[in-house]
KOLTI-21729 format. One record per atom (N, C-alpha, C): x, y, z. Coordinates in steps of 0.2 Angstrom, whole numbers, padded with zeros to 4 digits, always signed. Example, Ala and Ser with C-alpha at 12.3 -4.5 7.8 and 13.67 -1.06 7.14 Angstrom:
<pts>
+0066-0028+0039;+0062-0022+0039;+0066-0016+0039;+0064-0011+0035;+0068-0005+0036;+0064+0000+0039;
</pts>
This chain:
<pts>
+0053+0599+0437;+0054+0593+0430;+0060+0588+0434;+0058+0580+0430;+0062+0575+0435;+0070+0575+0431;+0076+0576+0436;+0082+0577+0434;+0082+0567+0433;+0088+0568+0431;+0090+0559+0427;+0097+0562+0423;+0100+0555+0427;+0108+0556+0427;+0109+0553+0419;+0111+0556+0417;+0110+0547+0409;+0119+0546+0407;+0120+0541+0407;+0125+0538+0407;+0129+0537+0400;+0136+0542+0399;+0137+0540+0394;+0139+0532+0387;+0137+0532+0384;+0141+0530+0380;+0147+0524+0380;+0152+0527+0381;+0159+0529+0381;+0161+0528+0389;+0156+0531+0393;+0158+0528+0399;+0156+0522+0401;+0149+0518+0400;+0149+0512+0402;+0150+0509+0399;+0154+0508+0393;+0159+0503+0392;+0165+0505+0396;+0166+0509+0397;+0176+0509+0400;+0172+0507+0408;+0164+0507+0413;+0162+0504+0417;+0164+0495+0417;+0160+0496+0411;+0159+0485+0410;+0167+0484+0407;+0174+0488+0405;+0175+0485+0403;+0178+0484+0408;+0179+0488+0414;+0182+0488+0421;+0183+0483+0425;+0175+0481+0425;+0172+0479+0430;+0172+0470+0425;+0173+0470+0420;+0175+0467+0421;+0183+0462+0420;+0187+0465+0419;+0194+0468+0420;+0194+0463+0429;+0189+0466+0430;+0192+0464+0440;+0187+0458+0440;+0182+0456+0436;+0181+0448+0438;+0185+0442+0434;+0189+0446+0430;+0193+0439+0428;+0198+0439+0433;+0200+0447+0436;+0206+0444+0442;+0203+0441+0450;+0196+0442+0448;+0194+0439+0455;+0194+0431+0455;+0191+0429+0447;+0195+0420+0445;+0197+0416+0447;+0202+0424+0442;+0212+0421+0442;+0212+0419+0450;+0211+0426+0457;+0214+0422+0465;+0209+0416+0466;+0204+0414+0464;+0205+0410+0466;+0201+0402+0465;+0204+0403+0457;+0209+0398+0454;+0215+0396+0459;+0219+0402+0461;+0226+0399+0464;+0221+0397+0472;+0216+0403+0473;+0216+0398+0481;+0214+0394+0483;+0210+0389+0478;+0205+0385+0477;+0210+0377+0482;+0217+0377+0479;+0221+0374+0482;+0222+0374+0494;+0219+0379+0493;+0222+0383+0500;+0214+0380+0505;+0210+0379+0500;+0205+0379+0503;+0200+0372+0506;+0195+0372+0508;+0189+0365+0508;+0185+0368+0501;+0183+0363+0500;+0181+0360+0493;+0176+0365+0494;+0170+0365+0501;+0164+0366+0502;+0164+0377+0500;+0169+0377+0503;+0173+0384+0503;+0172+0384+0497;+0177+0384+0493;+0178+0383+0484;+0171+0385+0480;+0166+0380+0482;+0163+0382+0480;+0158+0386+0481;+0156+0387+0488;+0152+0396+0489;+0155+0400+0486;+0162+0401+0484;+0162+0408+0481;+0162+0406+0475;+0162+0403+0471;+0160+0400+0465;+0155+0404+0463;+0153+0399+0466;+0145+0401+0465;+0141+0409+0467;+0147+0412+0471;+0144+0420+0471;+0147+0426+0466;+0151+0421+0464;+0157+0425+0456;+0151+0425+0449;+0148+0416+0453;+0142+0416+0445;+0138+0423+0446;+0133+0423+0451;+0127+0430+0454;+0132+0435+0450;+0136+0436+0453;+0139+0442+0451;+0139+0443+0446;+0143+0440+0441;+0143+0438+0433;+0138+0438+0429;+0135+0435+0434;+0124+0435+0428;+0121+0443+0431;+0122+0444+0436;+0119+0453+0435;+0123+0459+0433;+0132+0456+0432;+0134+0461+0426;+0131+0459+0420;+0128+0452+0420;+0126+0453+0411;+0120+0458+0410;+0116+0457+0416;+0107+0458+0417;+0107+0467+0414;+0115+0471+0421;+0115+0477+0418;+0117+0479+0415;+0119+0478+0411;+0121+0478+0404;+0121+0479+0399;+0111+0472+0399;+0107+0473+0394;+0103+0478+0393;+0100+0482+0402;+0096+0488+0405;+0101+0493+0402;+0106+0493+0404;+0111+0498+0400;+0109+0502+0393;+0110+0493+0391;+0111+0496+0384;+0104+0497+0380;+0099+0499+0382;+0093+0499+0377;+0091+0507+0382;+0097+0512+0383;+0094+0517+0386;+0094+0520+0378;+0097+0516+0374;+0098+0522+0363;+0086+0523+0367;+0084+0518+0368;+0082+0519+0367;+0073+0525+0370;+0078+0527+0375;+0076+0535+0378;+0075+0540+0375;+0072+0542+0376;+0073+0550+0373;+0075+0555+0376;+0082+0561+0373;+0086+0564+0377;+0082+0569+0384;+0081+0570+0390;+0077+0574+0392;+0081+0583+0394;+0089+0583+0394;+0091+0590+0393;+0094+0593+0389;+0094+0588+0383;+0096+0589+0377;+0101+0587+0373;+0104+0582+0380;+0112+0584+0378;+0114+0577+0373;+0117+0576+0370;+0119+0573+0364;+0121+0565+0367;+0117+0562+0366;+0117+0554+0367;+0123+0553+0362;+0126+0548+0367;+0132+0544+0365;+0131+0539+0365;+0129+0535+0358;+0125+0529+0361;+0133+0524+0358;+0131+0518+0361;+0139+0509+0361;+0133+0507+0353;+0140+0507+0352;+0139+0504+0344;+0139+0494+0346;+0133+0493+0342;+0133+0485+0340;+0137+0482+0344;+0142+0483+0340;+0149+0479+0340;+0153+0481+0346;+0153+0486+0350;+0155+0485+0356;+0151+0484+0362;+0145+0483+0361;+0139+0479+0363;+0139+0473+0365;+0143+0470+0356;+0145+0462+0357;+0151+0459+0358;+0156+0463+0356;+0161+0460+0365;+0158+0461+0370;+0155+0467+0374;+0156+0465+0377;+0151+0463+0379;+0146+0457+0377;+0141+0454+0380;+0147+0446+0378;+0149+0444+0374;+0154+0438+0374;+0156+0439+0377;+0163+0446+0381;+0168+0442+0386;+0163+0441+0393;+0159+0441+0393;+0155+0441+0399;+0153+0435+0400;+0150+0432+0395;+0149+0426+0393;+0154+0423+0393;+0162+0425+0389;+0167+0419+0388;+0170+0420+0397;+0167+0423+0402;+0169+0423+0410;+0164+0420+0415;+0158+0418+0413;+0154+0416+0414;+0156+0406+0415;+0155+0407+0408;+0154+0400+0404;+0162+0400+0409;+0166+0402+0410;+0175+0401+0415;+0173+0400+0420;+0166+0402+0424;+0167+0401+0431;+0162+0397+0430;+0158+0395+0428;+0154+0388+0430;+0157+0380+0426;+0164+0382+0420;+0168+0377+0422;+0170+0375+0428;+0174+0381+0428;+0177+0380+0436;+0174+0375+0441;+0164+0379+0443;+0164+0377+0448;+0163+0367+0448;+0159+0366+0441;+0157+0361+0437;+0164+0356+0441;+0172+0358+0436;+0179+0356+0441;+0177+0353+0446;+0177+0356+0450;+0178+0358+0459;+0170+0352+0463;+0164+0354+0460;+0162+0349+0464;+0163+0343+0460;+0165+0340+0454;+0170+0334+0452;+0175+0333+0457;+0176+0335+0459;+0182+0332+0463;+0181+0334+0470;+0176+0335+0472;+0172+0332+0478;+0169+0327+0475;+0166+0327+0471;+0163+0319+0472;+0168+0312+0471;+0173+0316+0469;+0182+0309+0466;+0181+0309+0475;+0182+0314+0480;+0186+0313+0486;+0182+0309+0491;+0177+0310+0489;+0170+0306+0493;+0168+0296+0493;+0172+0297+0487;+0168+0288+0482;+0173+0285+0491;+0182+0289+0487;+0183+0282+0492;+0182+0281+0499;+0178+0286+0502;+0179+0286+0511;+0171+0279+0508;+0167+0280+0502;+0162+0272+0504;+0166+0269+0503;+0171+0267+0494;+0176+0261+0494;+0179+0254+0501;+0181+0261+0508;+0183+0261+0513;+0176+0258+0516;+0173+0262+0516;+0167+0257+0522;+0165+0252+0520;+0168+0250+0515;+0165+0242+0509;+0171+0237+0512;+0176+0241+0512;+0179+0238+0513;+0182+0236+0522;+0179+0238+0525;+0181+0238+0533;+0175+0230+0534;+0170+0232+0528;+0164+0228+0532;+0166+0221+0528;+0169+0217+0536;+0172+0207+0533;+0167+0203+0536;+0168+0199+0533;+0163+0192+0536;+0167+0188+0542;+0167+0187+0548;+0170+0185+0553;+0168+0177+0552;+0176+0175+0552;+0172+0164+0549;+0167+0163+0558;+0164+0159+0555;+0162+0151+0560;+0166+0149+0564;+0164+0143+0571;+0167+0141+0573;+0162+0133+0573;+0164+0131+0574;+0161+0123+0576;+0155+0124+0568;+0160+0124+0565;+0160+0119+0557;+0165+0113+0556;+0160+0108+0550;+0166+0103+0548;+0170+0104+0543;+0176+0102+0543;+0181+0102+0539;+0183+0097+0538;+0186+0095+0533;+0187+0091+0527;+0192+0092+0525;+0199+0087+0524;+0205+0091+0518;+0204+0087+0514;+0204+0091+0506;+0202+0087+0500;+0209+0085+0497;+0213+0078+0497;+0219+0077+0494;+0218+0074+0486;+0221+0081+0484;+0221+0080+0474;+0228+0079+0472;+0233+0079+0476;+0239+0075+0474;+0243+0072+0474;+0241+0068+0478;+0247+0062+0480;+0250+0062+0482;+0252+0069+0488;+0260+0070+0488;+0257+0069+0499;+0263+0063+0500;+0260+0060+0507;+0266+0065+0510;+0261+0070+0517;+0264+0070+0516;+0266+0070+0530;+0272+0070+0526;+0277+0069+0531;+0279+0072+0535;+0281+0069+0543;+0282+0075+0550;+0287+0069+0556;+0290+0071+0555;+0294+0068+0563;+0294+0068+0569;+0290+0075+0569;+0290+0076+0579;+0281+0075+0579;+0278+0077+0584;+0274+0081+0583;+0272+0082+0594;+0268+0087+0595;+0267+0091+0602;+0258+0093+0602;+0256+0085+0604;+0249+0084+0606;+0246+0081+0597;+0242+0085+0593;+0241+0088+0588;+0244+0090+0584;+0247+0094+0584;+0253+0097+0580;+0259+0092+0578;+0257+0093+0571;+0262+0090+0569;+0271+0094+0564;+0276+0092+0567;+0283+0095+0563;+0285+0092+0559;+0288+0093+0553;+0295+0090+0550;+0301+0094+0550;+0304+0091+0554;+0309+0093+0557;+0319+0090+0553;+0318+0094+0546;+0324+0100+0542;+0328+0100+0544;+0330+0105+0551;+0336+0106+0555;+0340+0101+0559;+0349+0103+0559;+0353+0100+0563;+0353+0101+0571;+0342+0101+0575;+0343+0101+0581;+0340+0095+0583;+0336+0092+0592;+0335+0087+0590;+0330+0091+0594;+0324+0090+0592;+0316+0094+0594;+0313+0093+0601;+0315+0093+0605;+0313+0094+0614;+0305+0095+0614;+0303+0090+0620;+0298+0094+0623;+0300+0099+0625;+0304+0101+0627;+0305+0109+0631;+0302+0110+0627;+0308+0110+0622;+0306+0119+0615;+0302+0115+0611;+0298+0113+0609;+0291+0111+0606;+0285+0113+0611;+0286+0114+0619;+0279+0118+0622;+0279+0124+0625;+0273+0122+0617;+0272+0131+0615;+0270+0135+0627;+0273+0137+0628;+0275+0141+0634;+0275+0148+0631;+0275+0155+0629;+0275+0159+0627;+0270+0162+0626;+0272+0171+0629;+0269+0175+0631;+0269+0179+0626;+0267+0181+0625;+0269+0194+0621;+0267+0194+0624;+0272+0202+0624;+0273+0207+0627;+0267+0213+0623;+0265+0212+0618;+0265+0215+0613;+0258+0212+0609;+0252+0210+0610;+0249+0210+0608;+0244+0214+0601;+0245+0219+0601;+0240+0222+0594;+0244+0226+0587;+0251+0225+0587;+0253+0227+0582;+0254+0221+0576;+0256+0218+0572;+0257+0212+0568;+0260+0219+0561;+0266+0216+0559;+0267+0219+0551;+0268+0210+0545;+0265+0211+0541;+0264+0204+0536;+0270+0210+0530;+0273+0206+0529;+0278+0210+0522;+0278+0201+0517;+0284+0203+0513;+0284+0197+0506;+0289+0195+0505;+0296+0190+0508;+0300+0191+0501;+0302+0190+0498;+0297+0185+0493;+0294+0185+0486;+0288+0187+0482;+0287+0192+0484;+0281+0198+0485;+0278+0196+0475;+0281+0192+0469;+0279+0190+0465;+0274+0184+0465;+0279+0179+0469;+0273+0172+0471;+0266+0173+0468;+0261+0167+0460;+0256+0170+0461;+0251+0164+0460;+0247+0162+0458;+0245+0154+0461;+0238+0154+0451;+0233+0150+0452;+0231+0148+0445;+0228+0153+0443;+0226+0156+0439;+0222+0161+0434;+0215+0157+0436;+0210+0162+0439;+0204+0162+0438;+0200+0165+0433;+0192+0164+0432;+0190+0172+0428;+0189+0176+0431;+0187+0175+0441;+0190+0180+0444;+0195+0184+0443;+0200+0180+0443;+0205+0184+0448;+0212+0181+0439;+0210+0184+0436;+0215+0183+0431;+0221+0188+0428;+0228+0185+0428;+0232+0189+0427;+0238+0187+0420;+0243+0193+0418;+0245+0192+0416;+0254+0191+0416;+0255+0183+0417;+0262+0179+0421;+0268+0184+0418;+0272+0187+0425;+0280+0189+0421;+0284+0182+0422;+0282+0178+0425;+0285+0171+0425;+0285+0166+0426;+0287+0159+0429;+0282+0157+0432;+0278+0157+0437;+0271+0156+0438;+0267+0157+0443;+0271+0164+0446;+0272+0170+0439;+0273+0177+0445;+0271+0177+0444;+0270+0186+0447;+0267+0192+0443;+0269+0198+0448;+0270+0202+0444;+0270+0208+0446;+0265+0213+0450;+0260+0210+0444;+0254+0213+0450;+0252+0213+0455;+0252+0218+0459;+0247+0217+0467;+0245+0214+0468;+0238+0215+0463;+0230+0211+0462;+0232+0206+0463;+0237+0202+0461;+0235+0194+0459;+0242+0188+0463;+0245+0195+0464;+0253+0189+0468;+0250+0188+0478;+0252+0185+0482;+0254+0184+0486;+0253+0189+0494;+0255+0196+0488;+0252+0202+0490;+0246+0206+0492;+0241+0203+0487;+0233+0202+0488;+0231+0199+0492;+0236+0196+0496;+0232+0187+0500;+0232+0189+0507;+0238+0194+0509;+0242+0197+0514;+0240+0205+0515;+0234+0206+0506;+0229+0212+0510;+0224+0208+0514;+0220+0202+0512;+0214+0201+0517;+0217+0202+0518;+0224+0196+0523;+0223+0194+0530;+0224+0202+0534;+0224+0208+0531;+0227+0214+0535;+0221+0218+0536;+0215+0214+0531;+0208+0218+0529;+0205+0213+0537;+0206+0205+0537;+0202+0203+0544;+0206+0206+0550;+0213+0205+0551;+0216+0209+0556;+0213+0215+0562;+0214+0218+0557;+0209+0222+0557;+0202+0224+0561;+0201+0220+0561;+0192+0218+0559;+0193+0217+0564;+0199+0215+0568;+0198+0209+0575;+0200+0215+0581;+0202+0222+0575;+0206+0228+0580;+0214+0230+0582;+0218+0222+0577;+0225+0225+0579;+0228+0228+0577;+0230+0231+0577;+0235+0239+0571;+0240+0231+0568;+0239+0234+0561;+0243+0227+0554;+0247+0232+0550;+0254+0229+0550;+0254+0236+0544;+0259+0231+0540;+0254+0233+0532;+0256+0228+0528;+0261+0231+0525;+0267+0228+0524;+0272+0231+0519;+0270+0226+0510;+0272+0230+0506;+0273+0226+0498;+0275+0229+0494;+0281+0230+0496;+0290+0234+0494;+0290+0224+0488;+0292+0226+0481;+0294+0222+0478;+0298+0218+0482;+0304+0211+0483;+0310+0208+0485;+0311+0204+0482;+0309+0202+0476;+0311+0195+0471;+0307+0201+0463;+0311+0205+0465;+0309+0209+0459;+0312+0216+0455;+0316+0217+0451;+0315+0213+0443;+0323+0208+0445;+0327+0206+0451;+0333+0203+0453;+0325+0197+0458;+0329+0191+0457;+0328+0185+0464;+0330+0185+0466;+0338+0184+0465;+0342+0182+0471;+0345+0188+0472;+0344+0189+0482;+0346+0192+0486;+0339+0194+0488;+0334+0191+0489;+0329+0194+0490;+0326+0194+0497;+0330+0191+0502;+0328+0188+0509;+0335+0195+0511;+0339+0197+0508;+0346+0202+0511;+0340+0208+0510;+0336+0210+0502;+0332+0215+0504;+0323+0215+0510;+0324+0209+0506;+0318+0212+0514;+0317+0211+0519;+0325+0208+0522;+0327+0209+0529;+0329+0220+0531;+0332+0220+0527;+0328+0230+0523;+0324+0232+0529;+0317+0229+0523;+0313+0232+0523;+0309+0232+0532;+0310+0223+0533;+0309+0222+0539;+0309+0226+0543;+0318+0228+0544;+0322+0231+0549;+0320+0238+0549;+0318+0239+0544;+0315+0249+0543;+0308+0251+0548;+0303+0243+0545;+0298+0244+0546;+0297+0243+0554;+0301+0239+0556;+0301+0238+0565;+0306+0243+0569;+0309+0248+0565;+0313+0252+0567;+0304+0261+0568;+0301+0259+0564;+0295+0262+0565;+0290+0260+0573;+0292+0253+0570;+0286+0250+0578;+0290+0245+0581;+0295+0249+0585;+0300+0242+0590;+0297+0235+0593;+0292+0241+0595;+0286+0234+0602;+0283+0229+0598;+0286+0230+0588;+0280+0223+0587;+0284+0219+0589;+0281+0214+0586;+0282+0204+0588;+0282+0200+0584;+0274+0201+0580;+0270+0196+0577;+0275+0197+0570;+0279+0196+0566;+0280+0198+0561;+0280+0189+0556;+0273+0193+0550;+0272+0184+0545;+0276+0186+0540;+0280+0182+0533;+0282+0183+0529;+0276+0178+0528;+0276+0180+0521;+0269+0179+0518;+0269+0175+0511;+0270+0167+0509;+0274+0166+0500;+0268+0161+0502;+0270+0157+0492;+0265+0154+0493;+0272+0147+0490;+0268+0141+0491;+0272+0136+0492;+0271+0136+0484;+0275+0128+0481;+0278+0125+0477;+0280+0119+0477;+0280+0113+0474;+0283+0107+0476;+0285+0104+0468;+0292+0105+0469;+0294+0104+0460;+0291+0107+0456;+0291+0101+0449;+0290+0101+0443;+0279+0101+0445;+0276+0098+0453;+0268+0098+0448;+0266+0104+0451;+0262+0107+0444;+0263+0113+0447;+0255+0113+0448;+0249+0107+0448;+0244+0106+0450;+0244+0105+0457;+0247+0106+0460;+0248+0104+0467;+0245+0109+0471;+0238+0108+0474;+0233+0111+0476;+0231+0109+0483;+0232+0109+0488;+0232+0108+0495;+0227+0112+0497;+0222+0109+0502;+0213+0113+0502;+0209+0109+0505;+0209+0112+0513;+0203+0111+0514;+0196+0113+0516;+0193+0112+0513;+0183+0109+0513;+0182+0114+0520;+0180+0121+0521;+0177+0121+0528;+0170+0124+0530;+0166+0119+0532;+0159+0121+0528;+0162+0121+0522;+0156+0125+0520;+0154+0127+0513;+0159+0129+0508;+0164+0132+0513;+0170+0135+0509;+0177+0130+0506;+0180+0133+0499;+0183+0127+0500;+0195+0132+0502;+0194+0129+0506;+0202+0137+0506;+0208+0130+0506;+0212+0138+0502;+0219+0133+0507;+0222+0133+0513;+0224+0126+0508;+0230+0124+0518;+0239+0128+0516;+0238+0128+0524;+0244+0133+0525;+0250+0129+0528;+0255+0132+0530;+0261+0131+0534;+0266+0134+0534;+0266+0133+0541;+0273+0139+0546;+0280+0136+0542;+0285+0137+0541;+0292+0137+0539;+0295+0141+0547;+0297+0137+0550;+0301+0142+0555;+0309+0139+0554;+0312+0146+0553;+0322+0146+0555;+0325+0144+0561;+0333+0140+0559;+0335+0141+0564;+0341+0144+0564;+0348+0144+0565;+0353+0144+0566;+0357+0141+0565;+0354+0136+0563;+0355+0128+0559;+0363+0130+0551;+0360+0134+0551;+0367+0136+0543;+0371+0142+0548;+0371+0143+0553;+0377+0149+0556;+0377+0152+0559;+0372+0158+0554;+0369+0165+0552;+0366+0164+0562;+0366+0169+0566;+0364+0171+0572;+0359+0170+0572;+0353+0167+0578;+0345+0166+0580;+0343+0165+0583;+0346+0169+0588;+0344+0166+0596;+0335+0166+0597;+0332+0167+0592;+0324+0168+0593;+0320+0162+0592;+0325+0155+0588;+0322+0153+0584;+0315+0149+0588;+0317+0147+0594;+0315+0142+0599;+0308+0145+0600;+0310+0152+0601;+0302+0153+0600;+0300+0156+0596;+0299+0156+0594;+0298+0160+0586;+0293+0151+0585;+0298+0145+0587;+0292+0137+0585;+0286+0136+0589;+0289+0139+0595;+0284+0140+0601;+0277+0143+0599;+0275+0148+0598;+0272+0154+0595;+0271+0149+0586;+0271+0145+0585;+0269+0146+0581;+0265+0138+0580;+0267+0133+0585;+0262+0129+0590;+0259+0132+0591;+0255+0137+0597;+0253+0138+0600;+0247+0138+0592;+0247+0144+0586;+0244+0148+0582;+0242+0140+0581;+0245+0132+0579;+0243+0130+0575;+0239+0125+0579;+0239+0122+0586;+0236+0121+0590;+0232+0122+0590;+0227+0130+0592;+0222+0133+0590;+0217+0129+0585;+0222+0131+0578;+0218+0129+0572;+0218+0124+0571;+0220+0116+0574;+0218+0112+0573;+0213+0111+0578;+0211+0115+0586;+0205+0113+0585;+0198+0118+0582;+0201+0125+0581;+0193+0126+0577;+0194+0122+0570;+0198+0120+0564;+0197+0118+0559;+0204+0116+0558;+0201+0109+0561;+0210+0104+0556;+0208+0102+0550;+0216+0103+0548;+0217+0105+0541;+0218+0110+0538;+0217+0114+0543;+0218+0123+0539;+0225+0122+0536;+0230+0117+0544;+0239+0120+0543;+0237+0112+0540;+0245+0111+0536;+0251+0105+0536;+0254+0107+0541;+0259+0099+0542;+0263+0099+0548;+0271+0104+0545;+0269+0110+0552;+0274+0116+0555;+0282+0114+0549;+0288+0114+0544;+0295+0114+0542;+0300+0119+0546;+0306+0113+0550;+0310+0116+0551;+0318+0115+0551;+0318+0121+0550;+0324+0121+0545;+0331+0124+0548;+0337+0121+0543;+0342+0127+0547;+0345+0136+0544;+0338+0137+0536;+0340+0142+0536;+0340+0148+0542;+0338+0154+0541;+0336+0158+0546;+0329+0163+0543;+0331+0163+0538;+0321+0167+0536;+0320+0172+0538;+0327+0176+0540;+0326+0184+0543;+0321+0185+0549;+0318+0178+0552;+0317+0177+0556;+0317+0178+0565;+0325+0182+0563;+0329+0183+0572;+0326+0191+0574;+0325+0193+0567;+0320+0200+0569;+0316+0200+0576;+0311+0197+0579;+0310+0195+0583;+0304+0187+0585;+0304+0187+0591;+0303+0179+0595;+0297+0179+0591;+0291+0179+0588;+0283+0177+0585;+0285+0180+0577;+0290+0179+0573;+0291+0177+0567;+0289+0174+0561;+0289+0171+0561;+0285+0165+0552;+0288+0165+0546;+0287+0163+0543;+0287+0162+0535;+0277+0158+0534;+0272+0160+0532;+0267+0157+0534;+0266+0155+0523;+0265+0149+0521;+0269+0145+0514;+0256+0147+0512;+0256+0154+0511;+0249+0152+0509;+0247+0149+0500;+0242+0142+0503;+0243+0135+0495;+0250+0136+0491;+0250+0131+0486;+0251+0130+0483;+0251+0133+0472;+0253+0130+0471;+0255+0135+0460;+0248+0132+0459;+0244+0130+0463;+0239+0126+0458;+0232+0128+0464;+0233+0129+0466;+0226+0133+0470;+0224+0141+0467;+0217+0143+0470;+0217+0148+0467;+0215+0153+0472;+0216+0160+0468;+0219+0167+0473;+0211+0166+0479;+0203+0164+0474;+0197+0165+0478;+0198+0158+0485;+0202+0151+0485;+0205+0149+0488;+0210+0152+0496;+0213+0156+0492;+0220+0157+0497;+0217+0165+0501;+0212+0168+0498;+0208+0174+0502;+0206+0171+0510;+0200+0164+0506;+0196+0163+0511;+0201+0158+0514;+0206+0156+0514;+0211+0153+0522;+0213+0159+0525;+0213+0168+0523;+0217+0170+0528;+0210+0174+0532;+0204+0172+0529;+0196+0175+0537;+0198+0170+0541;+0198+0164+0541;+0198+0159+0547;+0208+0159+0549;+0213+0160+0546;+0219+0161+0551;+0218+0168+0554;+0215+0172+0553;+0214+0178+0556;+0210+0174+0563;+0204+0174+0562;+0200+0171+0567;+0205+0167+0573;+0209+0163+0573;+0213+0156+0574;+0217+0163+0579;+0223+0167+0574;+0224+0171+0579;+0219+0176+0584;+0213+0178+0581;+0209+0183+0587;+0211+0178+0592;+0210+0171+0591;+0209+0167+0599;+0215+0166+0604;+0221+0167+0599;+0226+0166+0606;+0229+0171+0604;+0230+0177+0599;+0233+0182+0606;+0228+0186+0609;+0226+0189+0614;+0221+0192+0615;+0221+0194+0626;
</pts>
């Protein structure tokens, strides 16, 4: 005689309900610990749970057909009603659905997490500026660029109270730190003439608080190219002229001091602006380099002529002259004459600090981004 264990319907129902509760707890714990584990581990656990639930479903179906098996020991069969079986099936289906949904969500999170890495690789792929290319200044404004002093090929417009002697203008400066660079924007919202590729909603006259269309985007481009040359560049995009314009330099000084507190050895500090010339909104100083059109650049160097302490101003001027001298060698016309003024412009913080005006209101973002490719090349040739 064959010994056969017959599972009672109530016992089976109790067993399946208990197992379903356990599975629910496991799924709940898996969700909780998902934030503590790696994405791959999460998916592996979820796949295992899916298999378990699916096997339980199959087992439930197999056990449910015991109603068709004759009783071999004469014991009264206590079957599972169709309602009970449907309830168990529905509960198991719900748990499996929840588990599969969680798995899909986790797979999506992994895909999203990997996407920025691909975008980052694209960002790091930058085109290096070529040398030995023909350059030509495109004069579209009729504005006469005046200057008062000259050192070799570098022209300077002196608006300060100081006499710029040959000793002051000689760029005999060497930096102790040739790797760290800080970029920031006192007037973060300054913007350019909109184009199809760079449209934006102005929040003022050639101003926007959208960092993708202001000088902050230009600073980001400069950082990208400088990083490609091996520099350690910090780009601070803090708003200093929004919502209030007045007091911008006071606020940007706080930003610069905070950044230098993190990297006190930093000497190269660039405050990137956009130039403006009175009511001439279409002013667009441009230079053609090879087949590309770039916005012209301009150093603005402050002094202590306004009464504020600024022991570094001559060093700042020397550094600007050294950069512009190389620029005139590689890309004549990339820079307009340096302007020297009485105001300090927060340049007292280091010995290689300056304002760089990138283009003007009539220039486009495309032209300004192109300028950053050539500016970074010049810097890499001087500071190495």
